[in-house]
SEMAR-703281 format. One line per 5 residues: for each residue y negated, z, x of C-alpha. Coordinates in steps of 0.5 Angstrom, whole numbers. Each point is the difference from the previous one (the first is absolute). Layout:
# SEMAR-703281
Y Z X ~ ... $
END
This chain:
# SEMAR-703281
-29 24 27 ~ 3 2 -7 ~ 8 2 0 ~ 1 -8 -2 ~ -3 -3 5 $
3 4 6 ~ 7 0 -3 ~ -1 -7 -1 ~ -2 -1 8 ~ 5 5 2 $
6 -4 -4 ~ -3 -7 2 ~ 1 2 7 ~ 8 2 -1 ~ 2 -5 -5 $
-3 -6 2 ~ 3 0 7 ~ 7 3 -3 ~ 1 -6 -5 ~ -4 -6 4 $
-4 0 -7 ~ -3 -7 -2 ~ -5 0 -5 ~ -1 -7 -4 ~ -6 -1 -6 $
-4 6 1 ~ -6 -5 -1 ~ 3 0 -7 ~ -2 7 -2 ~ -7 0 -3 $
-5 5 5 ~ -3 3 -7 ~ 2 2 -8 ~ 6 2 -2 ~ 7 -2 3 $
7 1 -2 ~ 4 -2 6 ~ 8 0 -2 ~ 5 0 5 ~ 8 0 0 $
3 6 2 ~ 5 0 5 ~ -1 7 4 ~ -4 7 0 ~ -4 -3 5 $
-3 -6 -5 ~ -6 4 -2 ~ -2 2 7 ~ 1 -7 3 ~ -4 -3 -6 $
-5 5 1 ~ -1 -2 7 ~ -1 -7 -1 ~ -4 -1 -6 ~ -8 0 2 $
-1 5 -6 ~ 2 7 -1 ~ 5 0 -5 ~ 2 5 -5 ~ 8 1 -1 $
4 4 -6 ~ 5 4 3 ~ 6 4 -4 ~ -3 6 -3 ~ 6 4 4 $
-4 -1 6 ~ -6 4 -2 ~ 4 6 -2 ~ 1 1 8 ~ -6 4 2 $
-1 -3 8 ~ 2 -7 -3 ~ -4 0 -6 ~ -7 2 3 ~ 1 -6 5 $
2 -5 -5 ~ -6 2 -4 ~ -4 -1 7 ~ 2 -7 1 ~ -2 -2 -7 $
7 0 -4 ~ 1 2 -7 ~ 6 3 -4 ~ 4 -4 -5 ~ 6 3 -4 $
5 -6 1 ~ 4 -2 -6 ~ -5 3 -5 ~ -6 -4 -3 ~ -5 5 5 $
-7 -1 -4 ~ -3 4 6 ~ 2 -5 5 ~ -2 -5 -4 ~ -7 2 -2 $
-1 2 8 ~ 2 -7 2 ~ -5 -3 -5 ~ -5 5 3 ~ 1 -2 7 $
0 -7 -2 ~ -7 1 -5 ~ -3 2 7 ~ 1 -6 3 ~ 6 3 5 $
7 -3 2 ~ 6 2 -4 ~ 7 -1 4 ~ 5 0 -4 ~ 8 -2 0 $
2 -4 -6 ~ 8 2 1 ~ -2 8 -1 ~ 5 1 6 ~ 3 -2 6 $
5 -6 0 ~ 6 2 4 ~ 2 -7 1 ~ -7 -3 2 ~ 1 -4 -7 $
-6 0 -4 ~ 2 4 -6 ~ -3 0 -8 ~ -7 2 0 ~ -3 6 -4 $
-5 -2 -6 ~ -5 4 3 ~ -2 -4 5 ~ -2 -5 -5 ~ -4 5 -4 $
-5 1 6 ~ 0 -8 1 ~ -1 -1 -8 ~ -5 7 -1 ~ -5 -1 6 $
-4 -6 3 ~ 4 1 7 ~ 2 -6 4 ~ 7 1 1 ~ 3 -2 7 $
7 -1 1 ~ 3 3 6 ~ 8 -2 3 ~ 2 5 6 ~ 5 -4 4 $
5 5 4 ~ 4 2 2 ~ -3 7 3 ~ 4 -1 7 ~ -4 3 6 $
-3 -5 4 ~ 2 -7 -5 ~ -6 -3 -4 ~ -1 3 -7 ~ -5 -5 -4 $
-5 3 -5 ~ -2 -6 -4 ~ -7 0 -5 ~ 0 -5 -5 ~ -6 -4 -3 $
-3 4 -6 ~ 4 -1 -7 ~ -4 -3 -6 ~ 1 6 -5 ~ -4 -4 -6 $
5 -4 -2 ~ 5 6 -1 ~ -6 4 -4 ~ -2 -7 -4 ~ 7 -1 -2 $
2 8 -2 ~ 5 0 6 ~ 4 7 -1 ~ -1 4 6 ~ 7 -1 1 $
-1 -8 0 ~ -6 1 5 ~ 4 5 5 ~ 6 -5 0 ~ -5 -6 2 $
-3 5 5 ~ 7 1 3 ~ 1 -8 0 ~ -6 0 5 ~ 3 5 4 $
7 -4 0 ~ -4 -6 2 ~ -4 3 6 ~ 7 3 2 ~ 4 -7 0 $
-6 -4 3 ~ -1 5 6 ~ 8 2 1 ~ 0 -3 7 $
END
């Protein structure tokens, strides 16, 4: 068993009952081919929660500083995370992300780039639009509806794959594409709020 699968098993044992996680729309995630799961970001627990509720193994970007800590850095690499330097155009991270998608794997992105302190959706970074436009990946919007409070219900909602062809055909910019993805996340959030 890989470290990723072992970690997912252990984390699922803890988080499912702790947050009474309810998953909606898991069937919207294609079984094969490249996929980008784009989720809102309200807690440090978001990556493991998306990781345990998705039927596919996910590669996440994580802030570069975390990889400088020897033990944590090794652990993150073992669970398929890779570093990104935030606030900069990190070509290595962009290249690595596209490589993962070319191999038909799943990339997990938080378009806002950082956690929302209020739970309100923030402005997305253009990076998510770059990946959507430069790859053949299915784009799956995901809404995590909190709060993360012990034994109260946490919902994870996966939407249907977005049609990126219109964005490619109309030469949408990465930022416009990122905004459209964020709109889908907002729609899911509002639809499943109660």
